[in-house]
KEKE-3310 file (N, C-alpha, C; in steps of 0.2 Angstrom, whole numbers, plus 5000, padded with zeros to 4 digits):
npx = (5291:5276:5265:5258:5266:5278:5275:5272:5284:5292:5286:5289:5303:5305:5302:5301:5297:5286:5278:5277:5270:5257:5253:5251:5241:5231:5229:5224:5212:5206:5204:5195:5184:5181:5176:5165:5157:5155:5148:5136:5131:5128:5119:5109:5106:5102:5090:5081:5081:5071:5059:5041:5038:5036:5037:5043:5041:5048:5058:5062:5075:5090:5084:5090:5098:5088:5081:5092:5095:5083:5080:5092:5099:5110:5121:5115:5099:5088:5080:5067:5049:5032:5021:5008:5008:5011:4999:4989:4993:4991:4977:4974:4966:4973:4983:4990:4997:5006:5020:5027:5043:5056:5072:5090:5097:5109:5115:5130:5135:5126:5111:5097:5080:5064:5049:5032:5028:5021:5026:5036:5028:5022:5032:5040:5032:5025:5037:5046:5054:5071:5073:5063:5051:5041:5043:5032:5030:5035:5053:5056:5065:5068:5082:5092:5099:5112:5118:5115:5123:5136:5137:5135:5124:5109:5092:5083:5094:5099:5102:5109:5105:5114:5115:5116:5121:5124:5140:5149:5150:5152:5155:5150:5144:5140:5136:5127:5129:5120:5110:5115:5112:5099:5099:5106:5097:5087:5082:5084:5077:5080:5069:5068:5075:5078:5076:5088:5087:5093:5094:5097:5091:5095:5106:5101:5093:5077:5063:5048:5040:5038:5049:5059:5053:5050:5063:5069:5060:5048:5034:5016:5012:5023:5029:5038:5042:5055:5054:5041:5036:5029:5017:5009:4991:4990:4999:4996:4992:5004:5009:5000:5000:5013:5013:5004:5011:5024:5035:5027:5025:5039:5041:5045:5041:5048:5052:5056:5062:5068:5078:5086:5090:5098:5109:5114:5118:5129:5137:5139:5147:5158:5162:5166:5177:5186:5185:5194:5206:5206:5207:5220:5227:5223:5229:5242:5243:5242:5253:5263:5261:5264:5278:5283:5282:5289:5302:5304:5303:5315:5325:5324:5327:5337:5333:5320:5325:5332:5321:5314:5323:5324:5312:5300:5285:5280:5268:5268:5278:5272:5260:5266:5270:5258:5251:5258:5256:5242:5241:5246:5238:5225:5228:5231:5218:5209:5214:5213:5199:5195:5202:5195:5182:5185:5190:5178:5170:5178:5177:5163:5156:5162:5158:5145:5143:5146:5137:5125:5123:5126:5139:5137:5145:5145:5139:5136:5136:5131:5142:5153:5155:5158:5170:5178:5179:5184:5196:5203:5203:5210:5222:5225:5228:5239:5248:5250:5260:5274:5272:5270:5282:5291:5285:5289:5302:5317:5326:5338:5344:5346:5356:5366:5369)
npy = (4824:4816:4823:4814:4802:4807:4811:4798:4792:4800:4797:4783:4784:4788:4778:4773:4784:4788:4777:4777:4789:4786:4775:4782:4790:4781:4773:4782:4786:4774:4771:4782:4778:4765:4770:4777:4767:4760:4769:4773:4760:4756:4766:4763:4749:4751:4758:4749:4739:4736:4735:4736:4738:4749:4750:4743:4732:4729:4723:4735:4746:4749:4757:4757:4746:4736:4738:4735:4721:4715:4717:4718:4707:4709:4709:4708:4703:4714:4709:4699:4699:4697:4685:4689:4702:4702:4695:4705:4716:4710:4710:4724:4739:4748:4741:4733:4721:4710:4702:4691:4688:4676:4674:4669:4658:4649:4643:4637:4650:4658:4667:4659:4662:4663:4665:4669:4661:4669:4681:4683:4684:4696:4705:4703:4700:4689:4680:4667:4653:4648:4635:4621:4623:4634:4633:4624:4616:4612:4612:4612:4622:4636:4643:4657:4664:4668:4662:4649:4647:4650:4640:4628:4620:4611:4608:4596:4593:4590:4597:4602:4615:4628:4635:4653:4669:4677:4682:4683:4676:4659:4658:4659:4667:4670:4657:4645:4633:4624:4622:4614:4600:4600:4606:4597:4587:4592:4593:4601:4602:4606:4613:4622:4635:4652:4664:4676:4690:4702:4708:4709:4697:4687:4681:4673:4660:4653:4648:4640:4650:4644:4637:4641:4640:4626:4621:4626:4622:4629:4633:4636:4648:4655:4658:4668:4682:4689:4700:4711:4714:4727:4731:4745:4751:4764:4780:4788:4778:4773:4781:4781:4768:4767:4777:4770:4758:4761:4760:4753:4742:4736:4736:4743:4753:4756:4768:4762:4769:4780:4774:4768:4780:4786:4777:4779:4792:4791:4783:4792:4802:4795:4793:4806:4808:4799:4805:4816:4810:4805:4817:4821:4811:4814:4826:4822:4814:4824:4832:4823:4821:4834:4835:4825:4830:4842:4837:4831:4842:4849:4840:4840:4852:4855:4847:4853:4865:4862:4857:4869:4877:4870:4873:4870:4875:4886:4882:4869:4863:4866:4858:4846:4843:4845:4835:4824:4824:4823:4810:4802:4805:4800:4786:4783:4786:4777:4765:4766:4767:4754:4747:4751:4746:4733:4730:4733:4722:4711:4713:4712:4701:4699:4711:4710:4698:4704:4715:4714:4721:4723:4727:4735:4731:4735:4747:4763:4781:4798:4802:4796:4802:4815:4812:4808:4820:4829:4823:4825:4839:4843:4836:4843:4856:4854:4851:4863:4872:4867:4865:4878:4884:4878:4883:4896:4896:4901:4897:4902:4909:4898:4891:4900:4901)
npz = (4565:4570:4582:4591:4591:4595:4608:4614:4613:4621:4634:4635:4635:4648:4657:4671:4679:4672:4674:4688:4690:4683:4691:4704:4701:4697:4709:4718:4711:4710:4724:4727:4718:4724:4737:4733:4727:4739:4747:4740:4738:4751:4755:4745:4748:4762:4760:4754:4763:4773:4767:4766:4779:4791:4804:4819:4832:4848:4862:4875:4873:4863:4848:4836:4837:4838:4825:4816:4819:4817:4803:4796:4801:4809:4823:4840:4847:4855:4865:4871:4868:4874:4867:4867:4863:4849:4845:4848:4840:4827:4827:4827:4821:4814:4808:4794:4790:4801:4807:4818:4824:4828:4834:4837:4835:4825:4809:4805:4807:4800:4802:4810:4807:4813:4806:4799:4784:4775:4775:4765:4753:4756:4757:4745:4735:4723:4720:4712:4720:4719:4720:4726:4739:4749:4767:4778:4789:4806:4808:4795:4782:4773:4763:4761:4746:4746:4757:4755:4744:4749:4759:4752:4751:4747:4741:4752:4760:4777:4793:4809:4820:4829:4845:4849:4844:4829:4825:4815:4798:4799:4812:4829:4844:4861:4865:4874:4886:4891:4882:4873:4871:4867:4855:4847:4846:4839:4822:4806:4790:4773:4763:4752:4742:4742:4729:4722:4732:4735:4747:4765:4768:4760:4766:4777:4786:4785:4794:4802:4815:4827:4829:4839:4851:4851:4851:4863:4872:4876:4885:4882:4890:4892:4880:4868:4857:4846:4839:4831:4815:4807:4795:4792:4789:4785:4784:4795:4804:4808:4818:4827:4832:4837:4848:4856:4859:4862:4875:4884:4896:4895:4882:4866:4852:4836:4823:4808:4797:4803:4812:4802:4795:4806:4806:4794:4795:4804:4795:4785:4792:4795:4781:4778:4786:4779:4767:4769:4770:4757:4750:4753:4746:4733:4731:4732:4721:4711:4714:4711:4697:4693:4697:4689:4676:4677:4680:4668:4659:4663:4659:4646:4640:4630:4620:4617:4613:4601:4594:4592:4585:4573:4567:4574:4581:4595:4600:4597:4605:4617:4617:4616:4629:4636:4630:4634:4648:4649:4643:4653:4664:4659:4657:4670:4675:4669:4673:4687:4688:4684:4694:4706:4704:4703:4716:4723:4718:4723:4737:4740:4745:4757:4764:4764:4772:4784:4786:4779:4768:4751:4740:4725:4712:4699:4698:4692:4691:4692:4701:4696:4684:4688:4695:4684:4676:4686:4688:4676:4675:4686:4683:4671:4676:4684:4674:4668:4673:4670:4656:4651:4655:4646:4635:4635:4633:4626:4613:4607:4618:4626:4620:4619:4633)
capx = (5288:5269:5264:5256:5271:5283:5273:5273:5292:5294:5284:5293:5310:5306:5297:5300:5294:5279:5274:5275:5264:5251:5251:5249:5234:5227:5228:5220:5206:5203:5201:5188:5179:5178:5172:5159:5153:5153:5143:5130:5128:5125:5112:5104:5104:5098:5084:5076:5082:5066:5053:5035:5037:5038:5037:5045:5040:5052:5059:5065:5083:5092:5080:5095:5100:5082:5080:5098:5095:5077:5079:5098:5102:5116:5121:5111:5092:5087:5077:5060:5042:5027:5017:5002:5009:5009:4991:4986:4995:4987:4970:4974:4963:4978:4988:4988:5001:5010:5023:5032:5050:5060:5079:5094:5101:5112:5118:5137:5136:5120:5105:5090:5075:5057:5044:5027:5031:5017:5031:5039:5024:5020:5038:5044:5028:5025:5043:5047:5060:5076:5072:5059:5045:5042:5042:5025:5030:5041:5059:5057:5068:5071:5088:5094:5103:5119:5119:5115:5130:5142:5137:5135:5118:5103:5085:5084:5099:5097:5107:5107:5107:5118:5113:5120:5120:5129:5145:5152:5149:5156:5157:5145:5145:5135:5134:5125:5131:5114:5105:5118:5109:5092:5100:5109:5092:5082:5085:5081:5077:5080:5064:5068:5081:5076:5079:5092:5083:5097:5093:5100:5087:5099:5111:5098:5089:5070:5059:5042:5041:5038:5055:5063:5049:5051:5070:5070:5055:5045:5027:5012:5011:5030:5031:5040:5045:5060:5051:5035:5037:5022:5015:5002:4987:4991:5004:4993:4992:5010:5010:4995:5003:5019:5010:5001:5015:5030:5036:5022:5027:5045:5040:5046:5040:5053:5051:5061:5066:5072:5083:5091:5093:5103:5114:5117:5122:5135:5141:5141:5152:5164:5164:5169:5184:5189:5186:5200:5212:5206:5209:5227:5229:5222:5235:5249:5243:5243:5260:5267:5261:5268:5285:5286:5282:5294:5308:5304:5305:5322:5329:5323:5328:5341:5328:5316:5328:5333:5314:5312:5328:5322:5306:5293:5282:5279:5262:5270:5281:5267:5256:5269:5270:5251:5249:5261:5253:5236:5241:5248:5232:5220:5230:5229:5211:5206:5217:5210:5192:5195:5204:5190:5176:5187:5189:5171:5168:5181:5175:5156:5153:5164:5154:5138:5143:5146:5132:5119:5123:5131:5142:5135:5152:5143:5136:5139:5132:5134:5148:5159:5157:5161:5177:5182:5180:5188:5203:5206:5204:5216:5228:5227:5231:5246:5252:5251:5267:5280:5271:5271:5289:5294:5282:5292:5309:5320:5331:5345:5347:5348:5362:5371:5371)
capy = (4818:4817:4825:4808:4798:4811:4811:4791:4791:4804:4793:4777:4786:4789:4772:4772:4790:4788:4772:4779:4794:4782:4771:4786:4792:4775:4771:4788:4786:4767:4772:4786:4774:4761:4773:4779:4761:4758:4774:4772:4754:4756:4770:4759:4744:4753:4761:4744:4734:4735:4734:4740:4738:4755:4750:4737:4732:4724:4724:4741:4746:4753:4757:4756:4739:4732:4738:4731:4714:4713:4718:4717:4701:4711:4711:4704:4705:4718:4705:4696:4702:4692:4683:4693:4709:4700:4694:4711:4719:4707:4712:4731:4741:4752:4736:4729:4715:4710:4696:4689:4685:4673:4673:4667:4652:4650:4637:4639:4657:4662:4667:4655:4666:4660:4670:4666:4661:4674:4687:4684:4687:4703:4710:4703:4699:4682:4678:4660:4651:4645:4628:4618:4626:4637:4629:4624:4612:4613:4609:4614:4628:4639:4646:4663:4662:4669:4657:4642:4646:4649:4634:4623:4616:4611:4605:4589:4592:4591:4600:4604:4622:4630:4641:4658:4675:4677:4687:4683:4670:4653:4658:4662:4669:4669:4650:4643:4626:4620:4621:4610:4594:4601:4608:4591:4583:4595:4593:4605:4600:4612:4612:4627:4640:4658:4668:4682:4696:4708:4711:4705:4690:4682:4678:4670:4654:4654:4643:4642:4654:4640:4633:4643:4637:4619:4619:4628:4619:4634:4631:4641:4654:4658:4659:4675:4683:4693:4707:4711:4718:4730:4735:4749:4752:4771:4784:4790:4772:4771:4786:4778:4761:4769:4780:4765:4752:4763:4761:4750:4735:4734:4736:4749:4753:4760:4770:4759:4773:4784:4771:4767:4786:4787:4773:4782:4798:4789:4781:4799:4805:4791:4795:4813:4807:4795:4810:4820:4806:4805:4823:4821:4807:4818:4831:4818:4812:4830:4834:4818:4823:4840:4834:4821:4834:4847:4834:4830:4848:4851:4835:4840:4859:4855:4844:4858:4870:4859:4857:4876:4879:4866:4876:4868:4881:4886:4878:4862:4861:4867:4853:4839:4842:4844:4828:4819:4824:4820:4803:4799:4805:4796:4779:4782:4786:4771:4759:4767:4765:4747:4745:4753:4742:4726:4730:4732:4715:4706:4714:4713:4696:4701:4716:4707:4694:4707:4720:4712:4726:4721:4732:4734:4733:4738:4754:4769:4786:4805:4803:4793:4807:4820:4810:4808:4827:4832:4821:4828:4846:4843:4834:4849:4862:4852:4851:4870:4875:4864:4866:4885:4885:4876:4887:4902:4894:4905:4892:4906:4911:4892:4889:4905:4899)
capz = (4568:4572:4589:4595:4591:4599:4615:4616:4613:4628:4639:4635:4637:4655:4659:4678:4682:4669:4678:4695:4690:4682:4697:4709:4699:4697:4716:4720:4708:4713:4731:4727:4715:4729:4742:4730:4727:4746:4750:4736:4739:4758:4755:4741:4752:4768:4759:4753:4768:4777:4763:4768:4787:4793:4811:4822:4839:4851:4869:4876:4872:4857:4842:4830:4837:4836:4818:4813:4820:4814:4796:4793:4804:4812:4830:4845:4848:4861:4870:4869:4871:4875:4861:4867:4859:4842:4844:4849:4834:4822:4828:4828:4815:4810:4805:4788:4791:4807:4808:4823:4822:4833:4832:4842:4834:4819:4806:4803:4807:4797:4807:4809:4808:4813:4803:4795:4777:4771:4775:4758:4748:4758:4756:4739:4730:4721:4717:4713:4723:4715:4721:4731:4741:4756:4773:4781:4796:4811:4806:4788:4781:4766:4765:4757:4740:4747:4762:4751:4740:4754:4763:4748:4752:4742:4744:4754:4765:4784:4797:4816:4822:4835:4849:4849:4840:4824:4825:4808:4795:4801:4819:4833:4850:4866:4866:4881:4886:4893:4876:4868:4869:4864:4848:4844:4845:4834:4815:4801:4783:4768:4758:4747:4742:4740:4724:4725:4734:4735:4753:4770:4769:4756:4771:4783:4786:4788:4796:4806:4821:4833:4830:4845:4856:4851:4853:4870:4876:4880:4885:4879:4893:4892:4873:4867:4850:4847:4837:4827:4809:4806:4789:4794:4784:4783:4788:4802:4808:4811:4824:4832:4835:4841:4854:4860:4862:4864:4882:4888:4899:4893:4874:4862:4845:4833:4816:4804:4793:4807:4814:4797:4794:4811:4805:4788:4797:4806:4790:4782:4796:4793:4774:4778:4788:4774:4762:4770:4768:4750:4747:4753:4740:4727:4731:4731:4714:4707:4715:4707:4690:4692:4698:4684:4670:4678:4678:4660:4656:4665:4656:4639:4638:4624:4615:4615:4609:4594:4590:4590:4579:4566:4565:4577:4584:4603:4601:4596:4611:4623:4616:4618:4637:4638:4628:4639:4655:4648:4642:4659:4668:4656:4658:4677:4676:4666:4677:4693:4688:4684:4701:4711:4703:4704:4723:4725:4717:4727:4744:4740:4749:4764:4767:4764:4777:4790:4786:4776:4762:4746:4735:4718:4708:4692:4699:4689:4691:4691:4704:4692:4679:4691:4696:4678:4674:4691:4687:4670:4676:4691:4679:4667:4680:4686:4668:4665:4675:4666:4649:4650:4656:4640:4629:4635:4632:4621:4611:4606:4625:4629:4617:4621:4639)
cpx = (5281:5269:5263:5262:5277:5281:5274:5280:5294:5292:5288:5300:5311:5301:5296:5296:5287:5275:5272:5270:5258:5249:5248:5242:5229:5225:5223:5213:5202:5200:5195:5183:5176:5174:5165:5154:5150:5147:5136:5127:5125:5119:5107:5101:5100:5091:5079:5077:5076:5059:5047:5034:5040:5039:5039:5044:5044:5053:5063:5072:5084:5087:5084:5096:5094:5081:5086:5097:5089:5077:5086:5102:5109:5116:5116:5104:5092:5085:5071:5054:5037:5023:5011:5002:5008:5002:4987:4987:4991:4980:4969:4971:4968:4983:4986:4991:5005:5013:5028:5038:5053:5067:5083:5098:5104:5114:5124:5138:5131:5114:5099:5085:5068:5052:5038:5029:5027:5021:5034:5035:5022:5026:5040:5039:5028:5031:5044:5054:5065:5075:5067:5053:5046:5040:5034:5025:5036:5047:5061:5060:5068:5077:5089:5099:5110:5122:5120:5121:5136:5142:5137:5130:5113:5097:5086:5089:5096:5103:5104:5110:5111:5115:5118:5118:5125:5134:5148:5151:5154:5158:5151:5147:5139:5132:5132:5125:5124:5109:5108:5114:5102:5093:5103:5103:5087:5086:5081:5082:5076:5075:5064:5074:5078:5079:5084:5087:5086:5095:5096:5097:5091:5104:5108:5095:5082:5067:5052:5044:5042:5044:5059:5059:5050:5059:5072:5065:5051:5037:5023:5012:5018:5033:5032:5042:5050:5058:5045:5036:5030:5022:5008:4998:4988:4997:5002:4993:4998:5011:5006:4998:5009:5017:5007:5005:5022:5031:5031:5025:5034:5045:5042:5044:5044:5051:5057:5066:5070:5078:5089:5094:5099:5109:5118:5121:5128:5140:5144:5147:5159:5167:5168:5176:5188:5190:5192:5206:5212:5209:5217:5230:5229:5228:5242:5249:5245:5250:5265:5267:5265:5276:5288:5287:5288:5301:5309:5306:5312:5327:5329:5324:5331:5337:5323:5319:5330:5326:5312:5317:5326:5315:5299:5291:5282:5273:5263:5273:5276:5263:5259:5269:5263:5249:5252:5258:5246:5236:5242:5241:5226:5222:5229:5222:5207:5208:5213:5202:5191:5197:5199:5184:5179:5187:5182:5168:5171:5179:5167:5153:5156:5160:5147:5137:5142:5140:5126:5118:5128:5133:5140:5141:5151:5140:5140:5134:5135:5141:5154:5160:5160:5169:5181:5184:5185:5195:5207:5207:5210:5222:5230:5230:5238:5251:5254:5258:5273:5279:5272:5278:5292:5291:5286:5300:5312:5326:5338:5348:5349:5355:5368:5374:5376)
cpy = (4820:4818:4818:4804:4801:4810:4804:4790:4794:4800:4787:4778:4786:4784:4772:4778:4790:4783:4774:4784:4791:4779:4776:4788:4787:4773:4776:4787:4779:4768:4776:4782:4769:4764:4775:4773:4759:4763:4773:4765:4753:4760:4766:4753:4745:4755:4755:4738:4732:4734:4739:4740:4744:4756:4743:4737:4727:4726:4731:4741:4751:4752:4755:4748:4734:4732:4734:4724:4711:4712:4716:4710:4703:4712:4706:4707:4709:4714:4702:4700:4696:4691:4687:4699:4707:4699:4700:4716:4717:4709:4720:4734:4745:4747:4732:4722:4715:4703:4696:4686:4682:4672:4671:4661:4653:4643:4639:4646:4661:4661:4663:4660:4663:4666:4666:4667:4666:4680:4688:4687:4695:4708:4709:4701:4691:4680:4670:4658:4648:4638:4626:4623:4630:4632:4629:4620:4614:4609:4610:4621:4630:4643:4652:4661:4663:4664:4650:4641:4646:4643:4627:4618:4616:4608:4598:4588:4593:4594:4601:4611:4623:4636:4647:4663:4675:4683:4688:4676:4665:4653:4661:4663:4668:4662:4649:4635:4622:4619:4616:4604:4595:4603:4602:4587:4586:4596:4597:4601:4605:4610:4617:4632:4646:4661:4673:4688:4702:4712:4707:4698:4685:4679:4675:4664:4655:4648:4645:4646:4650:4636:4634:4640:4629:4617:4620:4626:4624:4633:4637:4648:4658:4659:4667:4676:4688:4700:4706:4716:4720:4733:4739:4750:4759:4774:4786:4784:4771:4775:4783:4772:4763:4772:4775:4760:4755:4764:4758:4743:4732:4733:4743:4748:4758:4762:4767:4764:4778:4781:4770:4774:4788:4783:4776:4788:4796:4787:4787:4802:4801:4792:4801:4812:4804:4800:4814:4816:4805:4811:4823:4816:4810:4823:4828:4816:4818:4832:4829:4819:4829:4839:4830:4826:4840:4844:4833:4836:4850:4846:4837:4848:4859:4852:4849:4863:4868:4859:4864:4879:4876:4868:4874:4874:4880:4882:4871:4859:4861:4860:4846:4838:4841:4837:4823:4818:4821:4813:4799:4799:4800:4788:4778:4781:4780:4765:4760:4765:4757:4744:4745:4748:4734:4725:4729:4725:4710:4707:4713:4707:4697:4706:4714:4702:4698:4712:4719:4717:4724:4727:4730:4736:4736:4745:4759:4775:4793:4806:4801:4799:4813:4819:4810:4816:4830:4830:4824:4835:4847:4842:4840:4855:4860:4852:4858:4873:4873:4866:4873:4887:4883:4880:4893:4902:4898:4900:4896:4907:4904:4890:4894:4903:4892)
cpz = (4571:4580:4593:4596:4595:4607:4618:4617:4620:4634:4640:4637:4644:4658:4667:4681:4679:4673:4685:4695:4688:4688:4703:4707:4699:4704:4719:4717:4710:4720:4731:4724:4720:4734:4739:4729:4734:4748:4747:4737:4746:4758:4751:4745:4758:4766:4757:4758:4772:4774:4766:4775:4790:4801:4814:4829:4843:4859:4869:4876:4866:4851:4837:4831:4836:4828:4814:4813:4817:4806:4792:4795:4806:4819:4834:4846:4855:4867:4867:4872:4871:4868:4861:4863:4851:4840:4844:4842:4828:4821:4827:4821:4811:4807:4799:4789:4797:4808:4814:4821:4828:4830:4838:4841:4827:4816:4802:4802:4803:4801:4805:4811:4808:4811:4799:4787:4772:4771:4768:4753:4750:4756:4748:4733:4728:4717:4718:4716:4718:4715:4726:4732:4747:4761:4775:4788:4800:4808:4798:4787:4774:4768:4759:4752:4742:4752:4759:4747:4744:4757:4759:4749:4747:4745:4746:4759:4772:4788:4804:4818:4828:4839:4849:4844:4835:4824:4818:4805:4797:4808:4823:4840:4855:4867:4873:4881:4887:4888:4871:4866:4865:4856:4844:4842:4839:4827:4810:4794:4778:4763:4752:4748:4739:4733:4726:4726:4734:4741:4758:4771:4765:4760:4777:4781:4789:4789:4800:4813:4827:4834:4837:4851:4857:4853:4860:4874:4880:4879:4883:4883:4894:4885:4872:4860:4851:4844:4833:4821:4808:4800:4791:4788:4781:4787:4795:4807:4812:4818:4829:4836:4839:4848:4859:4863:4864:4872:4887:4890:4896:4885:4871:4855:4841:4826:4813:4801:4797:4810:4809:4795:4799:4809:4799:4790:4800:4800:4786:4786:4795:4786:4774:4780:4783:4768:4763:4768:4760:4747:4747:4747:4734:4726:4729:4724:4709:4708:4711:4700:4688:4692:4692:4677:4671:4677:4671:4657:4657:4661:4648:4636:4631:4618:4612:4611:4602:4590:4588:4584:4573:4564:4568:4581:4592:4604:4601:4602:4617:4622:4617:4625:4639:4636:4632:4645:4654:4647:4649:4664:4665:4657:4666:4679:4675:4671:4684:4693:4688:4691:4706:4710:4704:4712:4726:4724:4722:4735:4745:4745:4756:4767:4768:4770:4784:4791:4783:4770:4757:4742:4728:4714:4701:4692:4696:4689:4690:4695:4700:4687:4682:4693:4690:4676:4679:4690:4681:4671:4681:4687:4675:4670:4682:4680:4666:4667:4671:4659:4647:4651:4649:4634:4629:4634:4626:4618:4610:4613:4628:4626:4618:4628:4639)
residu = (MET:LYS:LEU:ALA:ALA:PHE:VAL:VAL:ARG:ASN:ILE:LEU:HIS:ARG:LYS:PHE:LEU:SER:LEU:LEU:THR:VAL:SER:THR:VAL:ALA:VAL:THR:VAL:GLY:LEU:ILE:VAL:PHE:LEU:ILE:LEU:MET:GLN:GLU:SER:VAL:GLU:GLU:GLY:ALA:ALA:LYS:GLY:TYR:GLY:PRO:PHE:ASP:LEU:VAL:VAL:GLY:ALA:GLU:GLY:SER:GLU:THR:GLN:LEU:VAL:LEU:ASN:THR:PHE:TYR:HIS:VAL:GLY:ALA:PRO:VAL:GLY:ASN:ILE:SER:LEU:ASP:VAL:LEU:ASP:ALA:LEU:GLN:LYS:HIS:ASN:GLY:VAL:ASP:LYS:ALA:TYR:GLY:MET:THR:THR:GLY:ASP:ASN:TYR:ASN:GLY:TYR:PRO:ILE:VAL:GLY:ILE:ASP:PRO:GLU:TYR:PHE:ALA:THR:ARG:TYR:GLY:ASN:GLN:LYS:LEU:SER:ALA:GLY:ASN:LEU:TYR:GLY:SER:LEU:GLY:GLU:VAL:VAL:ILE:GLY:SER:HIS:ALA:ALA:ARG:ALA:LEU:GLY:VAL:SER:VAL:GLY:ASP:THR:PHE:LYS:GLY:GLY:HIS:GLY:LEU:VAL:GLU:GLU:ALA:GLY:HIS:SER:PHE:ASP:ALA:VAL:GLU:GLU:HIS:HIS:ASP:GLU:HIS:GLU:GLU:PHE:GLN:TYR:LYS:ILE:VAL:GLY:ILE:LEU:PRO:PRO:LEU:HIS:THR:PRO:ASP:ASP:ARG:ALA:VAL:PHE:THR:THR:MET:ASP:TYR:ALA:TRP:ALA:VAL:HIS:GLU:GLU:SER:GLY:GLU:HIS:ARG:GLU:VAL:THR:ALA:VAL:LEU:VAL:LYS:PRO:ARG:SER:ILE:GLY:GLY:VAL:GLN:GLU:ILE:LYS:LEU:GLN:TYR:ASP:GLY:GLU:ASN:GLY:VAL:GLN:ALA:ALA:TYR:THR:SER:LYS:ALA:VAL:ALA:ASP:VAL:LEU:GLU:VAL:VAL:ASP:LEU:GLY:SER:GLU:MET:ILE:GLY:LEU:VAL:THR:MET:LEU:CYS:ILE:LEU:LEU:ALA:ALA:SER:SER:LEU:LEU:LEU:SER:LEU:THR:ALA:ALA:ALA:ASN:GLU:ARG:LYS:LYS:ASP:VAL:GLY:LEU:LEU:ARG:LEU:ILE:GLY:LYS:SER:ARG:GLY:TYR:VAL:PHE:MET:THR:PHE:ILE:GLY:GLU:GLY:MET:ALA:LEU:VAL:ILE:CYS:GLY:LEU:ILE:ALA:GLY:ILE:GLY:ILE:GLY:HIS:LEU:GLY:GLY:TYR:LEU:PHE:GLN:ASP:LEU:LEU:PHE:ASP:TYR:THR:GLY:ILE:LYS:ILE:ASN:ALA:LEU:LEU:ALA:GLY:PRO:SER:HIS:LEU:LEU:LEU:ILE:LEU:GLY:THR:ILE:VAL:LEU:GLY:GLY:LEU:ALA:MET:MET:ILE:PRO:SER:PHE:LYS:MET:TYR:ARG:LEU:ASP:PRO:LEU:GLN:LEU:PHE:LYS:ALA)
# end
């Protein structure tokens, strides 16, 4: 009997144990693939989440909170600062571009962001909208591709916003009762839909910066902005602006990259903890494979003895067990990679709604290759003990016993 056919017959003869072993390997590999996709997508999304804006100026408080709210539309704003800060930054010699941002309202859970429409050209270049045009007047909005798809809206639709900060898509918190009537009276009209930008801006609604002042009836001397996004002319200009504005009259200037790096450091710590659990799963999968092959070896001692008596070599016997274990490992590996990528695809929108970072379910890199090689090597080591046991089996001693 050919070796491959013999291996397949042995696996099918022990269907339940073989399926259990494949499932253990698949679940373990699937979990690792999902974690790889999560980590690499978070790092990739965080790196391009703030574009050319190396500095953000806002109210004193947490730098991380300021950056996350400004660029990733996550959490609550730190506070507001005077419009005069924006005017001064736009005239600063070290500033190439400075855009004020107003936030605090939402449309069915998606944040409404007031910002100069020139922001899109500065950050994304001259990309064409998926539909319509950019806003130009009070009440006109463009909506991110993800938000438009989730809400099922199109150009020409109108809506009324709600006061409050976004906690999750479809819900809001921090609602203030006294603003209810003002929001009911103010109506927005969708004039454009952004193309997929693959940044947190895909899940936001954009309009003119003065929308917040109009909705909340703020007069000229009391007008404020939530943050100012600063694109400096040079690296040296970043430090100069930070030194000038940081800690001045309730204002802070934060390095965007540093705040994002702090968040990634926390994510890495969490990944290390999850990694420990993953290692336990890997050991469980290796143990399952070892026990499966050991059980098979104990069950088939007489079969092996017969194979040896009819002339099959020790190498043939050894390769049948190696082949059986390798077949189980490869089946589990293929299934696990599919499970991991499928999980990334199914959870990508959920993660994007909460964090503004989307899992790239098609991502494949060196980590995947290391996982494949590591799984095969670990599986091979688990096969050696029962395979070598069968290799050393003396058929004459077996039948004498």
